[in-house]
PDB file of the backbone (N, CA, C, O) and the ligand in Angstrom, with CONECT records:
HET     ZN  A 101       1
ATOM      1  N   MET A   1      -4.857   3.861  -1.396  1.00  0.00           N
ATOM      2  CA  MET A   1      -5.559   2.788  -0.706  1.00  0.00           C
ATOM      3  C   MET A   1      -6.310   1.931  -1.731  1.00  0.00           C
ATOM      4  O   MET A   1      -6.895   2.438  -2.688  1.00  0.00           O
ATOM      5  N   GLU A   2      -6.273   0.679  -1.506  1.00  0.00           N
ATOM      6  CA  GLU A   2      -6.932  -0.232  -2.439  1.00  0.00           C
ATOM      7  C   GLU A   2      -8.447  -0.130  -2.288  1.00  0.00           C
ATOM      8  O   GLU A   2      -8.980  -0.108  -1.178  1.00  0.00           O
ATOM      9  N   THR A   3      -9.114  -0.070  -3.410  1.00  0.00           N
ATOM     10  CA  THR A   3     -10.575   0.000  -3.383  1.00  0.00           C
ATOM     11  C   THR A   3     -11.141  -1.192  -4.142  1.00  0.00           C
ATOM     12  O   THR A   3     -10.412  -1.969  -4.758  1.00  0.00           O
ATOM     13  N   HIS A   4     -12.458  -1.311  -4.077  1.00  0.00           N
ATOM     14  CA  HIS A   4     -13.171  -2.395  -4.761  1.00  0.00           C
ATOM     15  C   HIS A   4     -12.659  -3.758  -4.302  1.00  0.00           C
ATOM     16  O   HIS A   4     -12.350  -4.638  -5.105  1.00  0.00           O
ATOM     17  N   ARG A   5     -12.583  -3.895  -2.988  1.00  0.00           N
ATOM     18  CA  ARG A   5     -12.189  -5.179  -2.420  1.00  0.00           C
ATOM     19  C   ARG A   5     -13.427  -6.023  -2.154  1.00  0.00           C
ATOM     20  O   ARG A   5     -14.545  -5.515  -2.073  1.00  0.00           O
ATOM     21  N   ALA A   6     -13.195  -7.330  -2.021  1.00  0.00           N
ATOM     22  CA  ALA A   6     -14.292  -8.245  -1.754  1.00  0.00           C
ATOM     23  C   ALA A   6     -14.649  -8.212  -0.275  1.00  0.00           C
ATOM     24  O   ALA A   6     -13.774  -8.137   0.588  1.00  0.00           O
ATOM     25  N   VAL A   7     -15.937  -8.269   0.001  1.00  0.00           N
ATOM     26  CA  VAL A   7     -16.423  -8.429   1.365  1.00  0.00           C
ATOM     27  C   VAL A   7     -16.745  -9.905   1.548  1.00  0.00           C
ATOM     28  O   VAL A   7     -17.516 -10.479   0.778  1.00  0.00           O
ATOM     29  N   ARG A   8     -16.163 -10.509   2.552  1.00  0.00           N
ATOM     30  CA  ARG A   8     -16.422 -11.920   2.800  1.00  0.00           C
ATOM     31  C   ARG A   8     -17.425 -12.078   3.930  1.00  0.00           C
ATOM     32  O   ARG A   8     -17.465 -11.245   4.835  1.00  0.00           O
ATOM     33  N   PRO A   9     -18.237 -13.131   3.896  1.00  0.00           N
ATOM     34  CA  PRO A   9     -18.214 -14.226   2.923  1.00  0.00           C
ATOM     35  C   PRO A   9     -19.119 -14.024   1.714  1.00  0.00           C
ATOM     36  O   PRO A   9     -19.310 -14.959   0.936  1.00  0.00           O
ATOM     37  N   SER A  10     -19.678 -12.840   1.534  1.00  0.00           N
ATOM     38  CA  SER A  10     -20.604 -12.670   0.414  1.00  0.00           C
ATOM     39  C   SER A  10     -19.873 -12.545  -0.922  1.00  0.00           C
ATOM     40  O   SER A  10     -20.422 -12.876  -1.972  1.00  0.00           O
ATOM     41  N   TRP A  11     -18.633 -12.065  -0.873  1.00  0.00           N
ATOM     42  CA  TRP A  11     -17.837 -11.841  -2.077  1.00  0.00           C
ATOM     43  C   TRP A  11     -18.515 -10.846  -3.004  1.00  0.00           C
ATOM     44  O   TRP A  11     -18.452 -10.965  -4.227  1.00  0.00           O
ATOM     45  N   ASP A  12     -19.165  -9.862  -2.394  1.00  0.00           N
ATOM     46  CA  ASP A  12     -19.619  -8.703  -3.153  1.00  0.00           C
ATOM     47  C   ASP A  12     -18.593  -7.595  -2.945  1.00  0.00           C
ATOM     48  O   ASP A  12     -17.871  -7.587  -1.948  1.00  0.00           O
ATOM     49  N   CYS A  13     -18.534  -6.675  -3.878  1.00  0.00           N
ATOM     50  CA  CYS A  13     -17.583  -5.572  -3.779  1.00  0.00           C
ATOM     51  C   CYS A  13     -17.998  -4.617  -2.669  1.00  0.00           C
ATOM     52  O   CYS A  13     -19.178  -4.299  -2.523  1.00  0.00           O
ATOM     53  N   GLU A  14     -17.014  -4.155  -1.879  1.00  0.00           N
ATOM     54  CA  GLU A  14     -17.336  -3.252  -0.771  1.00  0.00           C
ATOM     55  C   GLU A  14     -17.735  -1.865  -1.265  1.00  0.00           C
ATOM     56  O   GLU A  14     -18.389  -1.114  -0.542  1.00  0.00           O
ATOM     57  N   ASP A  15     -17.348  -1.525  -2.481  1.00  0.00           N
ATOM     58  CA  ASP A  15     -17.626  -0.180  -2.990  1.00  0.00           C
ATOM     59  C   ASP A  15     -18.856  -0.122  -3.885  1.00  0.00           C
ATOM     60  O   ASP A  15     -19.666   0.796  -3.764  1.00  0.00           O
ATOM     61  N   CYS A  16     -19.001  -1.079  -4.767  1.00  0.00           N
ATOM     62  CA  CYS A  16     -20.110  -0.986  -5.721  1.00  0.00           C
ATOM     63  C   CYS A  16     -21.115  -2.122  -5.576  1.00  0.00           C
ATOM     64  O   CYS A  16     -22.119  -2.153  -6.288  1.00  0.00           O
ATOM     65  N   ALA A  17     -20.856  -3.061  -4.658  1.00  0.00           N
ATOM     66  CA  ALA A  17     -21.790  -4.151  -4.354  1.00  0.00           C
ATOM     67  C   ALA A  17     -22.003  -5.124  -5.508  1.00  0.00           C
ATOM     68  O   ALA A  17     -22.905  -5.961  -5.458  1.00  0.00           O
ATOM     69  N   GLU A  18     -21.180  -5.017  -6.544  1.00  0.00           N
ATOM     70  CA  GLU A  18     -21.240  -5.996  -7.630  1.00  0.00           C
ATOM     71  C   GLU A  18     -20.549  -7.284  -7.163  1.00  0.00           C
ATOM     72  O   GLU A  18     -19.719  -7.251  -6.255  1.00  0.00           O
ATOM     73  N   PRO A  19     -20.896  -8.418  -7.786  1.00  0.00           N
ATOM     74  CA  PRO A  19     -20.154  -9.642  -7.479  1.00  0.00           C
ATOM     75  C   PRO A  19     -18.667  -9.435  -7.766  1.00  0.00           C
ATOM     76  O   PRO A  19     -18.291  -8.954  -8.835  1.00  0.00           O
ATOM     77  N   TRP A  20     -17.834  -9.802  -6.802  1.00  0.00           N
ATOM     78  CA  TRP A  20     -16.390  -9.598  -6.950  1.00  0.00           C
ATOM     79  C   TRP A  20     -15.755 -10.738  -7.749  1.00  0.00           C
ATOM     80  O   TRP A  20     -16.169 -11.881  -7.560  1.00  0.00           O
ATOM     81  N   PRO A  21     -14.781 -10.501  -8.625  1.00  0.00           N
ATOM     82  CA  PRO A  21     -14.222  -9.185  -8.950  1.00  0.00           C
ATOM     83  C   PRO A  21     -15.166  -8.357  -9.827  1.00  0.00           C
ATOM     84  O   PRO A  21     -15.608  -8.807 -10.884  1.00  0.00           O
ATOM     85  N   CYS A  22     -15.462  -7.154  -9.373  1.00  0.00           N
ATOM     86  CA  CYS A  22     -16.401  -6.274 -10.065  1.00  0.00           C
ATOM     87  C   CYS A  22     -15.711  -5.647 -11.284  1.00  0.00           C
ATOM     88  O   CYS A  22     -14.491  -5.739 -11.425  1.00  0.00           O
ATOM     89  N   PRO A  23     -16.481  -5.022 -12.146  1.00  0.00           N
ATOM     90  CA  PRO A  23     -15.869  -4.426 -13.347  1.00  0.00           C
ATOM     91  C   PRO A  23     -14.736  -3.448 -13.027  1.00  0.00           C
ATOM     92  O   PRO A  23     -13.726  -3.425 -13.731  1.00  0.00           O
ATOM     93  N   ASP A  24     -14.891  -2.652 -11.986  1.00  0.00           N
ATOM     94  CA  ASP A  24     -13.838  -1.701 -11.646  1.00  0.00           C
ATOM     95  C   ASP A  24     -12.568  -2.412 -11.185  1.00  0.00           C
ATOM     96  O   ASP A  24     -11.458  -2.016 -11.538  1.00  0.00           O
ATOM     97  N   ARG A  25     -12.749  -3.464 -10.392  1.00  0.00           N
ATOM     98  CA  ARG A  25     -11.576  -4.216  -9.900  1.00  0.00           C
ATOM     99  C   ARG A  25     -10.861  -4.896 -11.065  1.00  0.00           C
ATOM    100  O   ARG A  25      -9.632  -4.905 -11.138  1.00  0.00           O
ATOM    101  N   LYS A  26     -11.653  -5.465 -11.973  1.00  0.00           N
ATOM    102  CA  LYS A  26     -11.044  -6.104 -13.143  1.00  0.00           C
ATOM    103  C   LYS A  26     -10.238  -5.091 -13.942  1.00  0.00           C
ATOM    104  O   LYS A  26      -9.116  -5.366 -14.367  1.00  0.00           O
ATOM    105  N   ALA A  27     -10.824  -3.922 -14.139  1.00  0.00           N
ATOM    106  CA  ALA A  27     -10.119  -2.888 -14.889  1.00  0.00           C
ATOM    107  C   ALA A  27      -8.828  -2.512 -14.182  1.00  0.00           C
ATOM    108  O   ALA A  27      -7.804  -2.281 -14.825  1.00  0.00           O
ATOM    109  N   GLY A  28      -8.879  -2.450 -12.848  1.00  0.00           N
ATOM    110  CA  GLY A  28      -7.686  -2.121 -12.093  1.00  0.00           C
ATOM    111  C   GLY A  28      -6.612  -3.185 -12.236  1.00  0.00           C
ATOM    112  O   GLY A  28      -5.429  -2.878 -12.387  1.00  0.00           O
ATOM    113  N   LEU A  29      -7.041  -4.437 -12.185  1.00  0.00           N
ATOM    114  CA  LEU A  29      -6.079  -5.534 -12.326  1.00  0.00           C
ATOM    115  C   LEU A  29      -5.437  -5.523 -13.705  1.00  0.00           C
ATOM    116  O   LEU A  29      -4.238  -5.753 -13.856  1.00  0.00           O
ATOM    117  N   LEU A  30      -6.267  -5.250 -14.707  1.00  0.00           N
ATOM    118  CA  LEU A  30      -5.747  -5.262 -16.072  1.00  0.00           C
ATOM    119  C   LEU A  30      -4.874  -4.045 -16.353  1.00  0.00           C
ATOM    120  O   LEU A  30      -4.076  -4.054 -17.291  1.00  0.00           O
ATOM    121  N   ALA A  31      -5.020  -3.012 -15.556  1.00  0.00           N
ATOM    122  CA  ALA A  31      -4.222  -1.804 -15.768  1.00  0.00           C
ATOM    123  C   ALA A  31      -2.805  -1.966 -15.233  1.00  0.00           C
ATOM    124  O   ALA A  31      -1.930  -1.144 -15.504  1.00  0.00           O
ATOM    125  N   GLU A  32      -2.587  -3.040 -14.466  1.00  0.00           N
ATOM    126  CA  GLU A  32      -1.250  -3.267 -13.923  1.00  0.00           C
ATOM    127  C   GLU A  32      -0.373  -3.845 -15.024  1.00  0.00           C
ATOM    128  O   GLU A  32      -0.367  -5.049 -15.281  1.00  0.00           O
ATOM    129  N   ARG A  33       0.355  -2.961 -15.655  1.00  0.00           N
ATOM    130  CA  ARG A  33       1.208  -3.379 -16.771  1.00  0.00           C
ATOM    131  C   ARG A  33       2.634  -3.519 -16.323  1.00  0.00           C
ATOM    132  O   ARG A  33       3.048  -2.826 -15.394  1.00  0.00           O
ATOM    133  N   PRO A  34       3.417  -4.398 -16.952  1.00  0.00           N
ATOM    134  CA  PRO A  34       2.998  -5.229 -18.066  1.00  0.00           C
ATOM    135  C   PRO A  34       2.023  -6.313 -17.629  1.00  0.00           C
ATOM    136  O   PRO A  34       2.187  -6.920 -16.570  1.00  0.00           O
ATOM    137  N   PHE A  35       1.013  -6.548 -18.447  1.00  0.00           N
ATOM    138  CA  PHE A  35      -0.007  -7.542 -18.141  1.00  0.00           C
ATOM    139  C   PHE A  35       0.591  -8.948 -18.210  1.00  0.00           C
ATOM    140  O   PHE A  35       1.159  -9.343 -19.228  1.00  0.00           O
ATOM    141  N   ASP A  36       0.458  -9.677 -17.143  1.00  0.00           N
ATOM    142  CA  ASP A  36       0.994 -11.036 -17.067  1.00  0.00           C
ATOM    143  C   ASP A  36      -0.170 -11.950 -16.707  1.00  0.00           C
ATOM    144  O   ASP A  36      -0.601 -12.000 -15.556  1.00  0.00           O
ATOM    145  N   ARG A  37      -0.671 -12.668 -17.701  1.00  0.00           N
ATOM    146  CA  ARG A  37      -1.877 -13.466 -17.483  1.00  0.00           C
ATOM    147  C   ARG A  37      -1.647 -14.545 -16.423  1.00  0.00           C
ATOM    148  O   ARG A  37      -2.517 -14.790 -15.587  1.00  0.00           O
ATOM    149  N   LEU A  38      -0.490 -15.182 -16.457  1.00  0.00           N
ATOM    150  CA  LEU A  38      -0.252 -16.260 -15.498  1.00  0.00           C
ATOM    151  C   LEU A  38      -0.276 -15.733 -14.065  1.00  0.00           C
ATOM    152  O   LEU A  38      -0.891 -16.333 -13.184  1.00  0.00           O
ATOM    153  N   THR A  39       0.396 -14.614 -13.845  1.00  0.00           N
ATOM    154  CA  THR A  39       0.410 -14.023 -12.508  1.00  0.00           C
ATOM    155  C   THR A  39      -1.003 -13.649 -12.089  1.00  0.00           C
ATOM    156  O   THR A  39      -1.398 -13.879 -10.946  1.00  0.00           O
ATOM    157  N   LEU A  40      -1.763 -13.074 -13.013  1.00  0.00           N
ATOM    158  CA  LEU A  40      -3.134 -12.696 -12.712  1.00  0.00           C
ATOM    159  C   LEU A  40      -3.973 -13.922 -12.361  1.00  0.00           C
ATOM    160  O   LEU A  40      -4.755 -13.888 -11.411  1.00  0.00           O
ATOM    161  N   LEU A  41      -3.814 -14.999 -13.119  1.00  0.00           N
ATOM    162  CA  LEU A  41      -4.597 -16.209 -12.861  1.00  0.00           C
ATOM    163  C   LEU A  41      -4.229 -16.821 -11.510  1.00  0.00           C
ATOM    164  O   LEU A  41      -5.101 -17.295 -10.781  1.00  0.00           O
ATOM    165  N   LEU A  42      -2.950 -16.808 -11.182  1.00  0.00           N
ATOM    166  CA  LEU A  42      -2.545 -17.351  -9.888  1.00  0.00           C
ATOM    167  C   LEU A  42      -3.116 -16.501  -8.756  1.00  0.00           C
ATOM    168  O   LEU A  42      -3.578 -17.019  -7.739  1.00  0.00           O
ATOM    169  N   PHE A  43      -3.073 -15.205  -8.956  1.00  0.00           N
ATOM    170  CA  PHE A  43      -3.629 -14.274  -7.971  1.00  0.00           C
ATOM    171  C   PHE A  43      -5.115 -14.545  -7.766  1.00  0.00           C
ATOM    172  O   PHE A  43      -5.592 -14.617  -6.633  1.00  0.00           O
ATOM    173  N   LEU A  44      -5.845 -14.695  -8.874  1.00  0.00           N
ATOM    174  CA  LEU A  44      -7.288 -14.916  -8.793  1.00  0.00           C
ATOM    175  C   LEU A  44      -7.613 -16.299  -8.249  1.00  0.00           C
ATOM    176  O   LEU A  44      -8.627 -16.483  -7.575  1.00  0.00           O
ATOM    177  N   SER A  45      -6.747 -17.281  -8.542  1.00  0.00           N
ATOM    178  CA  SER A  45      -6.986 -18.643  -8.058  1.00  0.00           C
ATOM    179  C   SER A  45      -7.019 -18.688  -6.537  1.00  0.00           C
ATOM    180  O   SER A  45      -7.795 -19.434  -5.940  1.00  0.00           O
ATOM    181  N   GLY A  46      -6.161 -17.875  -5.920  1.00  0.00           N
ATOM    182  CA  GLY A  46      -6.153 -17.825  -4.463  1.00  0.00           C
ATOM    183  C   GLY A  46      -7.488 -17.378  -3.914  1.00  0.00           C
ATOM    184  O   GLY A  46      -7.990 -17.934  -2.937  1.00  0.00           O
ATOM    185  N   PHE A  47      -8.064 -16.361  -4.553  1.00  0.00           N
ATOM    186  CA  PHE A  47      -9.379 -15.873  -4.116  1.00  0.00           C
ATOM    187  C   PHE A  47     -10.468 -16.893  -4.437  1.00  0.00           C
ATOM    188  O   PHE A  47     -11.425 -17.053  -3.679  1.00  0.00           O
ATOM    189  N   LEU A  48     -10.313 -17.571  -5.553  1.00  0.00           N
ATOM    190  CA  LEU A  48     -11.322 -18.563  -5.948  1.00  0.00           C
ATOM    191  C   LEU A  48     -11.430 -19.662  -4.892  1.00  0.00           C
ATOM    192  O   LEU A  48     -12.533 -20.035  -4.493  1.00  0.00           O
ATOM    193  N   THR A  49     -10.298 -20.176  -4.442  1.00  0.00           N
ATOM    194  CA  THR A  49     -10.355 -21.254  -3.454  1.00  0.00           C
ATOM    195  C   THR A  49     -10.936 -20.744  -2.132  1.00  0.00           C
ATOM    196  O   THR A  49     -11.681 -21.457  -1.460  1.00  0.00           O
ATOM    197  N   GLU A  50     -10.594 -19.515  -1.766  1.00  0.00           N
ATOM    198  CA  GLU A  50     -11.178 -18.956  -0.537  1.00  0.00           C
ATOM    199  C   GLU A  50     -12.684 -18.751  -0.689  1.00  0.00           C
ATOM    200  O   GLU A  50     -13.451 -18.978   0.246  1.00  0.00           O
ATOM    201  N   ALA A  51     -13.091 -18.320  -1.881  1.00  0.00           N
ATOM    202  CA  ALA A  51     -14.517 -18.087  -2.117  1.00  0.00           C
ATOM    203  C   ALA A  51     -15.291 -19.396  -2.078  1.00  0.00           C
ATOM    204  O   ALA A  51     -16.398 -19.448  -1.542  1.00  0.00           O
ATOM    205  N   ILE A  52     -14.720 -20.444  -2.640  1.00  0.00           N
ATOM    206  CA  ILE A  52     -15.394 -21.748  -2.606  1.00  0.00           C
ATOM    207  C   ILE A  52     -15.600 -22.180  -1.156  1.00  0.00           C
ATOM    208  O   ILE A  52     -16.669 -22.670  -0.791  1.00  0.00           O
ATOM    209  N   ASP A  53     -14.568 -21.994  -0.335  1.00  0.00           N
ATOM    210  CA  ASP A  53     -14.701 -22.329   1.083  1.00  0.00           C
ATOM    211  C   ASP A  53     -15.802 -21.510   1.738  1.00  0.00           C
ATOM    212  O   ASP A  53     -16.627 -22.043   2.481  1.00  0.00           O
ATOM    213  N   ASP A  54     -15.812 -20.205   1.458  1.00  0.00           N
ATOM    214  CA  ASP A  54     -16.811 -19.334   2.080  1.00  0.00           C
ATOM    215  C   ASP A  54     -18.220 -19.715   1.662  1.00  0.00           C
ATOM    216  O   ASP A  54     -19.129 -19.776   2.491  1.00  0.00           O
ATOM    217  N   PHE A  55     -18.398 -19.971   0.367  1.00  0.00           N
ATOM    218  CA  PHE A  55     -19.738 -20.312  -0.103  1.00  0.00           C
ATOM    219  C   PHE A  55     -20.176 -21.668   0.436  1.00  0.00           C
ATOM    220  O   PHE A  55     -21.353 -21.879   0.727  1.00  0.00           O
ATOM    221  N   ALA A  56     -19.232 -22.576   0.565  1.00  0.00           N
ATOM    222  CA  ALA A  56     -19.576 -23.892   1.083  1.00  0.00           C
ATOM    223  C   ALA A  56     -19.992 -23.809   2.551  1.00  0.00           C
ATOM    224  O   ALA A  56     -20.911 -24.504   2.984  1.00  0.00           O
ATOM    225  N   ARG A  57     -19.301 -22.945   3.319  1.00  0.00           N
ATOM    226  CA  ARG A  57     -19.577 -22.837   4.754  1.00  0.00           C
ATOM    227  C   ARG A  57     -20.798 -21.971   5.045  1.00  0.00           C
ATOM    228  O   ARG A  57     -21.582 -22.269   5.946  1.00  0.00           O
ATOM    229  N   ASN A  58     -20.951 -20.898   4.277  1.00  0.00           N
ATOM    230  CA  ASN A  58     -21.934 -19.874   4.635  1.00  0.00           C
ATOM    231  C   ASN A  58     -23.105 -19.778   3.673  1.00  0.00           C
ATOM    232  O   ASN A  58     -24.075 -19.065   3.933  1.00  0.00           O
ATOM    233  N   GLY A  59     -23.017 -20.483   2.582  1.00  0.00           N
ATOM    234  CA  GLY A  59     -24.057 -20.355   1.580  1.00  0.00           C
ATOM    235  C   GLY A  59     -25.199 -21.309   1.823  1.00  0.00           C
ATOM    236  O   GLY A  59     -25.407 -21.790   2.937  1.00  0.00           O
ATOM    237  N   THR A  60     -25.920 -21.569   0.785  1.00  0.00           N
ATOM    238  CA  THR A  60     -27.104 -22.399   0.883  1.00  0.00           C
ATOM    239  C   THR A  60     -26.780 -23.871   0.702  1.00  0.00           C
ATOM    240  O   THR A  60     -27.676 -24.715   0.666  1.00  0.00           O
ATOM    241  N   GLY A  61     -25.500 -24.172   0.589  1.00  0.00           N
ATOM    242  CA  GLY A  61     -25.092 -25.549   0.360  1.00  0.00           C
ATOM    243  C   GLY A  61     -24.729 -25.793  -1.083  1.00  0.00           C
ATOM    244  O   GLY A  61     -24.057 -26.772  -1.407  1.00  0.00           O
ATOM    245  N   THR A  62     -25.173 -24.904  -1.950  1.00  0.00           N
ATOM    246  CA  THR A  62     -24.821 -25.001  -3.352  1.00  0.00           C
ATOM    247  C   THR A  62     -23.785 -23.932  -3.667  1.00  0.00           C
ATOM    248  O   THR A  62     -24.043 -22.739  -3.508  1.00  0.00           O
ATOM    249  N   VAL A  63     -22.628 -24.362  -4.108  1.00  0.00           N
ATOM    250  CA  VAL A  63     -21.600 -23.397  -4.471  1.00  0.00           C
ATOM    251  C   VAL A  63     -21.868 -22.936  -5.897  1.00  0.00           C
ATOM    252  O   VAL A  63     -21.914 -23.751  -6.818  1.00  0.00           O
ATOM    253  N   PRO A  64     -22.044 -21.624  -6.081  1.00  0.00           N
ATOM    254  CA  PRO A  64     -22.307 -21.148  -7.439  1.00  0.00           C
ATOM    255  C   PRO A  64     -21.112 -21.378  -8.355  1.00  0.00           C
ATOM    256  O   PRO A  64     -20.009 -21.679  -7.898  1.00  0.00           O
ATOM    257  N   ASP A  65     -21.348 -21.232  -9.639  1.00  0.00           N
ATOM    258  CA  ASP A  65     -20.267 -21.427 -10.600  1.00  0.00           C
ATOM    259  C   ASP A  65     -19.299 -20.261 -10.492  1.00  0.00           C
ATOM    260  O   ASP A  65     -19.519 -19.193 -11.063  1.00  0.00           O
ATOM    261  N   LEU A  66     -18.238 -20.483  -9.760  1.00  0.00           N
ATOM    262  CA  LEU A  66     -17.300 -19.408  -9.487  1.00  0.00           C
ATOM    263  C   LEU A  66     -16.135 -19.382 -10.465  1.00  0.00           C
ATOM    264  O   LEU A  66     -15.393 -18.402 -10.524  1.00  0.00           O
ATOM    265  N   TYR A  67     -15.972 -20.445 -11.224  1.00  0.00           N
ATOM    266  CA  TYR A  67     -14.802 -20.518 -12.095  1.00  0.00           C
ATOM    267  C   TYR A  67     -14.795 -19.370 -13.111  1.00  0.00           C
ATOM    268  O   TYR A  67     -13.806 -18.653 -13.263  1.00  0.00           O
ATOM    269  N   ASP A  68     -15.925 -19.222 -13.794  1.00  0.00           N
ATOM    270  CA  ASP A  68     -15.957 -18.170 -14.813  1.00  0.00           C
ATOM    271  C   ASP A  68     -15.892 -16.787 -14.180  1.00  0.00           C
ATOM    272  O   ASP A  68     -15.297 -15.858 -14.727  1.00  0.00           O
ATOM    273  N   ARG A  69     -16.514 -16.677 -13.027  1.00  0.00           N
ATOM    274  CA  ARG A  69     -16.535 -15.382 -12.339  1.00  0.00           C
ATOM    275  C   ARG A  69     -15.130 -14.947 -11.937  1.00  0.00           C
ATOM    276  O   ARG A  69     -14.793 -13.767 -12.041  1.00  0.00           O
ATOM    277  N   PHE A  70     -14.321 -15.876 -11.486  1.00  0.00           N
ATOM    278  CA  PHE A  70     -12.994 -15.505 -10.994  1.00  0.00           C
ATOM    279  C   PHE A  70     -11.920 -15.644 -12.063  1.00  0.00           C
ATOM    280  O   PHE A  70     -11.015 -14.813 -12.137  1.00  0.00           O
ATOM    281  N   LEU A  71     -12.005 -16.681 -12.892  1.00  0.00           N
ATOM    282  CA  LEU A  71     -10.899 -16.961 -13.813  1.00  0.00           C
ATOM    283  C   LEU A  71     -11.267 -16.793 -15.281  1.00  0.00           C
ATOM    284  O   LEU A  71     -10.437 -16.367 -16.084  1.00  0.00           O
ATOM    285  N   GLY A  72     -12.503 -17.126 -15.637  1.00  0.00           N
ATOM    286  CA  GLY A  72     -12.862 -17.158 -17.045  1.00  0.00           C
ATOM    287  C   GLY A  72     -12.639 -15.836 -17.763  1.00  0.00           C
ATOM    288  O   GLY A  72     -12.141 -15.806 -18.888  1.00  0.00           O
ATOM    289  N   TRP A  73     -13.011 -14.745 -17.105  1.00  0.00           N
ATOM    290  CA  TRP A  73     -12.880 -13.436 -17.754  1.00  0.00           C
ATOM    291  C   TRP A  73     -11.420 -13.126 -18.044  1.00  0.00           C
ATOM    292  O   TRP A  73     -11.096 -12.518 -19.064  1.00  0.00           O
ATOM    293  N   ALA A  74     -10.539 -13.550 -17.137  1.00  0.00           N
ATOM    294  CA  ALA A  74      -9.114 -13.250 -17.324  1.00  0.00           C
ATOM    295  C   ALA A  74      -8.537 -14.060 -18.479  1.00  0.00           C
ATOM    296  O   ALA A  74      -7.611 -13.623 -19.162  1.00  0.00           O
ATOM    297  N   LEU A  75      -9.102 -15.248 -18.686  1.00  0.00           N
ATOM    298  CA  LEU A  75      -8.624 -16.077 -19.801  1.00  0.00           C
ATOM    299  C   LEU A  75      -9.029 -15.486 -21.141  1.00  0.00           C
ATOM    300  O   LEU A  75      -8.381 -15.734 -22.158  1.00  0.00           O
ATOM    301  N   ARG A  76     -10.099 -14.707 -21.141  1.00  0.00           N
ATOM    302  CA  ARG A  76     -10.591 -14.140 -22.401  1.00  0.00           C
ATOM    303  C   ARG A  76      -9.938 -12.812 -22.752  1.00  0.00           C
ATOM    304  O   ARG A  76     -10.123 -12.294 -23.853  1.00  0.00           O
ATOM    305  N   VAL A  77      -9.180 -12.267 -21.820  1.00  0.00           N
ATOM    306  CA  VAL A  77      -8.511 -10.989 -22.110  1.00  0.00           C
ATOM    307  C   VAL A  77      -7.370 -11.236 -23.085  1.00  0.00           C
ATOM    308  O   VAL A  77      -6.547 -12.125 -22.869  1.00  0.00           O
ATOM    309  N   PRO A  78      -7.319 -10.459 -24.150  1.00  0.00           N
ATOM    310  CA  PRO A  78      -6.219 -10.651 -25.101  1.00  0.00           C
ATOM    311  C   PRO A  78      -4.875 -10.338 -24.443  1.00  0.00           C
ATOM    312  O   PRO A  78      -4.770  -9.437 -23.610  1.00  0.00           O
ATOM    313  N   SER A  79      -3.865 -11.090 -24.828  1.00  0.00           N
ATOM    314  CA  SER A  79      -2.521 -10.828 -24.324  1.00  0.00           C
ATOM    315  C   SER A  79      -1.953  -9.597 -25.000  1.00  0.00           C
ATOM    316  O   SER A  79      -2.405  -9.186 -26.069  1.00  0.00           O
ATOM    317  N   ASP A  80      -0.960  -9.021 -24.360  1.00  0.00           N
ATOM    318  CA  ASP A  80      -0.195  -7.974 -25.041  1.00  0.00           C
ATOM    319  C   ASP A  80       0.523  -8.603 -26.211  1.00  0.00           C
ATOM    320  O   ASP A  80       0.872  -9.783 -26.173  1.00  0.00           O
ATOM    321  N   PRO A  81       0.745  -7.820 -27.252  1.00  0.00           N
ATOM    322  CA  PRO A  81       1.470  -8.375 -28.407  1.00  0.00           C
ATOM    323  C   PRO A  81       2.884  -8.814 -28.032  1.00  0.00           C
ATOM    324  O   PRO A  81       3.625  -9.301 -28.886  1.00  0.00           O
TER     325      PRO A  81
HETATM  326 ZN    ZN A 101     -16.477  -2.607  -7.130  1.00  0.00          ZN2+
END
């Protein structure tokens, strides 16, 4: 069963309450080998757009900087050789 999923609309992790994607979820995503950065970014982009919608509808009116939270970390992961 999949764990460390996002709870909407807060986008906190259901298991550890960290901002999603939490460290455990990131580790899980990166463990899916062979690592394909493009596939990972597309996967995360889908959540990013949903999160922007959720924060816009349910938040304080200010959408936090979600780009680095959802995509930036994945861009910094070294590629496989
Ligand atoms: Zn978690």
